[in-house]
C-alpha positions in Angstrom: 10.8 -16.7 65.8 8.4 -16.3 62.9 11.4 -15.4 60.7 13.2 -18.7 61.1 12.9 -19.3 57.4 14.9 -16.2 56.8 18.5 -17.1 56.4 20.3 -14.4 54.5 20.1 -10.9 56.1 21.8 -7.7 55.1 22.0 -4.8 57.5 22.5 -1.5 55.6 23.3 1.5 57.7 25.8 3.9 59.1 28.4 3.8 61.9 26.0 2.3 64.4 25.4 -0.6 62.0 29.2 -0.8 61.3 29.8 -1.0 65.1 31.9 2.2 65.4 33.6 2.6 68.7 33.4 6.4 69.4 36.3 6.2 71.9 38.7 4.9 69.3 39.1 8.2 67.3 40.5 6.2 64.4 37.3 4.5 63.2 37.9 1.2 65.0 35.0 -1.1 65.7 33.7 -2.7 68.8 34.6 -6.4 68.8 32.3 -8.8 67.0 30.7 -10.0 70.2 29.6 -6.5 71.0 28.1 -5.3 67.7 24.3 -5.6 67.2 24.7 -7.1 63.7 27.0 -9.9 65.0 24.7 -10.4 68.1 21.8 -10.9 65.7 23.7 -13.5 63.7 24.8 -15.3 66.8 21.3 -15.4 68.3 19.5 -16.5 65.1 22.1 -18.6 63.3 21.4 -16.5 60.1 24.0 -15.4 57.7 24.1 -11.7 58.4 26.1 -9.3 56.2 27.1 -6.0 57.7 26.9 -3.2 55.2 27.3 -0.4 57.7 29.7 2.5 56.8 30.9 5.3 59.1 29.4 8.6 58.1 26.9 7.1 55.6 24.0 9.4 54.7 21.0 8.0 52.8 22.4 7.2 49.4 20.9 8.7 46.2 21.4 5.4 44.4 20.4 1.9 45.5 23.3 -0.5 46.1 23.4 -3.9 44.6 21.3 -6.1 47.0 21.6 -9.8 46.1 18.3 -11.2 44.9 18.6 -14.1 47.3 18.4 -11.7 50.3 15.7 -12.8 52.7 15.6 -9.7 54.8 17.1 -6.2 54.4 17.4 -4.2 57.5 17.8 -0.5 56.9 18.7 2.1 59.6 19.8 5.4 58.2 19.1 9.2 58.6 21.2 10.3 61.6 24.0 11.6 59.5 21.6 13.4 57.2 20.3 15.3 60.2 23.8 16.0 61.5 24.6 17.4 58.0 21.7 19.9 58.3 18.9 18.2 56.4 15.5 18.5 57.9 13.6 15.4 59.0 11.3 15.8 56.0 14.3 16.1 53.6 15.9 13.0 55.1 12.6 11.2 54.8 12.3 12.2 51.1 15.8 10.8 50.4 14.8 7.6 52.3 11.6 7.3 50.2 13.6 7.5 47.0 16.1 4.9 48.3 13.5 2.4 49.6 11.4 2.8 46.4 14.4 1.9 44.3 14.9 -1.5 46.0 13.9 -4.6 44.0 13.0 -6.7 47.1 9.4 -7.4 48.0 8.2 -5.0 50.7 7.8 -7.7 53.4 11.5 -8.4 53.1 12.5 -4.9 54.0 12.6 -3.7 57.7 13.0 0.0 58.2 14.3 0.9 61.6 14.0 4.5 62.8 17.3 5.3 64.6 17.0 6.0 68.3 16.7 9.7 69.1 19.9 11.6 69.5 20.9 12.8 73.0 22.8 15.9 74.1 26.5 15.2 73.6 29.7 16.3 71.8 28.1 15.8 68.4 24.6 17.0 69.4 24.9 20.5 70.9 21.3 21.6 70.4 17.9 20.6 71.4 16.9 21.1 67.7 18.9 18.0 66.6 17.2 15.9 69.3 13.8 17.2 68.3 14.6 16.6 64.6 15.7 13.0 65.4 12.3 12.3 67.1 10.5 13.9 64.2 12.5 11.8 61.7 11.3 8.6 63.6 7.7 9.7 63.0 8.5 10.4 59.3 10.0 6.9 59.1 6.9 5.3 60.6 4.7 7.2 58.0 7.0 6.2 55.2 7.0 2.5 56.1 3.2 2.6 56.2 3.0 4.4 52.8 5.5 1.9 51.2 4.2 -1.2 52.9 7.5 -2.1 54.4 8.0 -3.5 57.9 8.9 -0.9 60.6 10.5 -0.7 64.0 11.3 2.3 66.1 14.5 2.0 68.1 13.4 5.0 70.1 11.5 2.6 72.4 14.4 0.3 73.1 16.3 2.4 75.8 19.6 2.4 73.9 22.6 3.6 76.0 24.5 6.2 73.9 28.1 7.3 74.0 29.3 10.7 75.1 28.8 12.1 71.6 25.0 11.7 71.7 24.8 9.6 68.5 26.8 6.3 68.8 25.8 3.2 70.8 27.9 2.0 73.7 28.6 -1.7 74.0 25.5 -1.9 76.2 23.7 0.1 73.5 24.5 -2.5 70.9 23.2 -5.3 73.2 20.0 -3.3 73.9 19.5 -2.7 70.2 20.0 -6.4 69.4 17.5 -7.3 72.1 14.9 -4.9 70.8 15.4 -6.1 67.2 15.1 -9.7 68.2 11.7 -8.9 69.9 10.5 -7.3 66.6 11.6 -10.4 64.6 9.8 -12.9 66.8 
Protein backbone atom coordinates (compact mmCIF):
# COMPACT_ATOMS: atom_id res chain seq x y z
CA UNK A 1 0.00 0.00 0.00
CA UNK A 2 1.25 3.46 -0.82
CA UNK A 3 0.07 4.59 2.58
CA UNK A 4 2.35 2.32 4.60
CA UNK A 5 4.01 5.36 6.14
CA UNK A 6 0.64 6.35 7.58
CA UNK A 7 0.45 5.03 11.10
CA UNK A 8 -2.10 7.07 13.04
CA UNK A 9 -5.57 7.15 11.51
CA UNK A 10 -8.78 8.69 12.81
CA UNK A 11 -12.14 7.58 11.44
CA UNK A 12 -14.73 10.31 12.05
CA UNK A 13 -18.32 9.45 11.29
CA UNK A 14 -21.73 8.31 12.40
CA UNK A 15 -23.22 4.96 13.42
CA UNK A 16 -21.74 3.06 10.48
CA UNK A 17 -18.28 4.16 11.61
CA UNK A 18 -19.18 3.39 15.24
CA UNK A 19 -20.22 -0.11 14.19
CA UNK A 20 -23.86 0.09 15.30
CA UNK A 21 -25.75 -3.20 15.18
CA UNK A 22 -29.25 -2.25 13.99
CA UNK A 23 -30.68 -5.47 15.41
CA UNK A 24 -29.63 -4.56 18.96
CA UNK A 25 -32.22 -1.80 19.62
CA UNK A 26 -30.07 -0.52 22.48
CA UNK A 27 -27.14 0.95 20.57
CA UNK A 28 -24.86 -2.06 20.83
CA UNK A 29 -22.01 -2.52 18.39
CA UNK A 30 -20.94 -5.36 16.22
CA UNK A 31 -17.90 -7.12 17.66
CA UNK A 32 -14.48 -5.70 16.85
CA UNK A 33 -13.74 -8.32 14.20
CA UNK A 34 -16.81 -7.21 12.27
CA UNK A 35 -16.50 -3.40 12.23
CA UNK A 36 -14.85 -1.76 9.21
CA UNK A 37 -12.67 0.48 11.40
CA UNK A 38 -11.23 -2.48 13.27
CA UNK A 39 -10.83 -4.50 10.06
CA UNK A 40 -8.82 -1.57 8.64
CA UNK A 41 -6.55 -1.62 11.71
CA UNK A 42 -6.08 -5.39 11.56
CA UNK A 43 -5.32 -5.42 7.83
CA UNK A 44 -2.84 -2.52 7.91
CA UNK A 45 -1.27 -2.64 11.38
CA UNK A 46 -2.07 1.06 11.79
CA UNK A 47 -3.25 2.68 15.00
CA UNK A 48 -6.86 3.49 14.12
CA UNK A 49 -9.07 5.55 16.40
CA UNK A 50 -12.82 5.15 15.96
CA UNK A 51 -14.56 8.50 16.40
CA UNK A 52 -17.92 7.27 15.16
CA UNK A 53 -21.04 8.29 17.10
CA UNK A 54 -24.57 7.02 16.62
CA UNK A 55 -26.84 9.68 15.14
CA UNK A 56 -24.03 12.14 14.40
CA UNK A 57 -24.85 14.83 11.89
CA UNK A 58 -22.13 16.93 10.30
CA UNK A 59 -20.88 19.08 13.21
CA UNK A 60 -20.89 22.87 13.08
CA UNK A 61 -17.59 22.96 14.95
CA UNK A 62 -14.42 21.05 14.22
CA UNK A 63 -13.35 18.52 16.86
CA UNK A 64 -9.84 18.43 18.22
CA UNK A 65 -7.83 16.31 15.81
CA UNK A 66 -4.36 15.54 17.14
CA UNK A 67 -1.67 17.18 14.99
CA UNK A 68 0.20 13.88 14.66
CA UNK A 69 -2.73 12.32 12.77
CA UNK A 70 -1.49 10.84 9.50
CA UNK A 71 -4.90 10.27 7.93
CA UNK A 72 -8.38 11.49 8.81
CA UNK A 73 -11.19 9.50 7.22
CA UNK A 74 -14.52 11.36 7.24
CA UNK A 75 -17.84 9.74 6.34
CA UNK A 76 -20.87 11.80 7.32
CA UNK A 77 -24.13 13.10 5.87
CA UNK A 78 -26.66 10.28 6.11
CA UNK A 79 -28.15 11.59 9.35
CA UNK A 80 -28.37 15.10 7.92
CA UNK A 81 -30.46 13.73 5.04
CA UNK A 82 -32.60 11.67 7.43
CA UNK A 83 -33.25 14.86 9.43
CA UNK A 84 -34.61 16.62 6.36
CA UNK A 85 -31.59 18.53 5.05
CA UNK A 86 -31.22 18.64 1.29
CA UNK A 87 -28.05 17.15 -0.24
CA UNK A 88 -26.86 20.67 -0.99
CA UNK A 89 -27.45 21.83 2.60
CA UNK A 90 -25.59 18.80 3.94
CA UNK A 91 -22.73 19.48 1.51
CA UNK A 92 -22.60 23.10 2.73
CA UNK A 93 -22.26 21.88 6.33
CA UNK A 94 -19.59 19.43 5.21
CA UNK A 95 -17.67 22.18 3.42
CA UNK A 96 -17.60 24.31 6.60
CA UNK A 97 -16.50 21.30 8.61
CA UNK A 98 -13.71 20.21 6.26
CA UNK A 99 -12.51 23.79 5.72
CA UNK A 100 -12.04 24.16 9.47
CA UNK A 101 -9.66 21.22 9.77
CA UNK A 102 -6.01 22.06 10.32
CA UNK A 103 -4.63 18.95 8.59
CA UNK A 104 -3.06 19.14 5.13
CA UNK A 105 -5.56 18.24 2.39
CA UNK A 106 -3.68 15.08 1.37
CA UNK A 107 -4.20 13.73 4.90
CA UNK A 108 -8.00 13.94 4.64
CA UNK A 109 -10.07 11.27 2.94
CA UNK A 110 -13.72 12.13 2.40
CA UNK A 111 -15.94 9.12 1.79
CA UNK A 112 -19.43 9.55 0.36
CA UNK A 113 -21.69 7.15 2.27
CA UNK A 114 -23.26 4.39 0.21
CA UNK A 115 -26.71 5.28 -1.10
CA UNK A 116 -29.57 4.51 1.20
CA UNK A 117 -31.94 1.70 0.31
CA UNK A 118 -35.63 1.27 0.90
CA UNK A 119 -36.13 0.12 4.48
CA UNK A 120 -37.62 0.89 7.87
CA UNK A 121 -35.77 4.23 8.12
CA UNK A 122 -35.97 4.98 4.39
CA UNK A 123 -39.62 4.95 3.35
CA UNK A 124 -39.30 7.16 0.28
CA UNK A 125 -37.52 7.14 -3.03
CA UNK A 126 -36.67 10.80 -2.36
CA UNK A 127 -34.24 9.85 0.44
CA UNK A 128 -32.58 7.31 -1.82
CA UNK A 129 -32.26 9.89 -4.60
CA UNK A 130 -30.98 12.48 -2.12
CA UNK A 131 -28.30 10.08 -0.87
CA UNK A 132 -27.09 9.60 -4.46
CA UNK A 133 -27.10 13.35 -5.08
CA UNK A 134 -25.18 13.86 -1.83
CA UNK A 135 -22.45 11.51 -3.10
CA UNK A 136 -22.09 13.70 -6.19
CA UNK A 137 -21.93 16.80 -3.96
CA UNK A 138 -19.18 15.11 -1.90
CA UNK A 139 -17.17 14.36 -5.04
CA UNK A 140 -17.41 18.00 -6.16
CA UNK A 141 -16.55 19.24 -2.68
CA UNK A 142 -13.47 17.01 -2.47
CA UNK A 143 -12.26 18.33 -5.83
CA UNK A 144 -12.92 21.92 -4.74
CA UNK A 145 -11.06 21.52 -1.44
CA UNK A 146 -8.29 19.30 -2.77
CA UNK A 147 -8.96 16.44 -0.36
CA UNK A 148 -8.89 12.78 -1.24
CA UNK A 149 -12.21 11.17 -2.13
CA UNK A 150 -13.86 7.77 -2.29
CA UNK A 151 -17.45 6.90 -3.15
CA UNK A 152 -18.69 3.93 -1.13
CA UNK A 153 -21.63 3.73 -3.54
CA UNK A 154 -19.47 1.60 -5.81
CA UNK A 155 -18.56 -0.96 -3.17
CA UNK A 156 -21.79 -3.05 -3.10
CA UNK A 157 -22.36 -2.71 0.64
CA UNK A 158 -25.01 -5.06 2.11
CA UNK A 159 -27.40 -2.96 4.20
CA UNK A 160 -29.62 -3.90 7.14
CA UNK A 161 -33.42 -3.93 7.09
CA UNK A 162 -33.50 -0.21 7.96
CA UNK A 163 -31.91 0.86 4.66
CA UNK A 164 -29.10 2.83 6.33
CA UNK A 165 -26.86 0.62 8.47
CA UNK A 166 -24.29 -1.90 7.31
CA UNK A 167 -24.71 -5.60 8.01
CA UNK A 168 -21.66 -7.54 9.20
CA UNK A 169 -21.05 -8.40 5.55
CA UNK A 170 -21.48 -4.70 4.76
CA UNK A 171 -18.69 -3.76 7.17
CA UNK A 172 -16.42 -6.31 5.50
CA UNK A 173 -17.31 -5.03 2.02
CA UNK A 174 -16.74 -1.44 3.13
CA UNK A 175 -13.33 -2.33 4.58
CA UNK A 176 -12.38 -4.14 1.37
CA UNK A 177 -13.39 -1.13 -0.75
CA UNK A 178 -11.48 1.24 1.51
CA UNK A 179 -8.36 -0.91 1.44
CA UNK A 180 -8.45 -0.80 -2.38
CA UNK A 181 -8.61 3.00 -2.27
CA UNK A 182 -5.66 3.14 0.12
CA UNK A 183 -3.41 0.92 -2.02
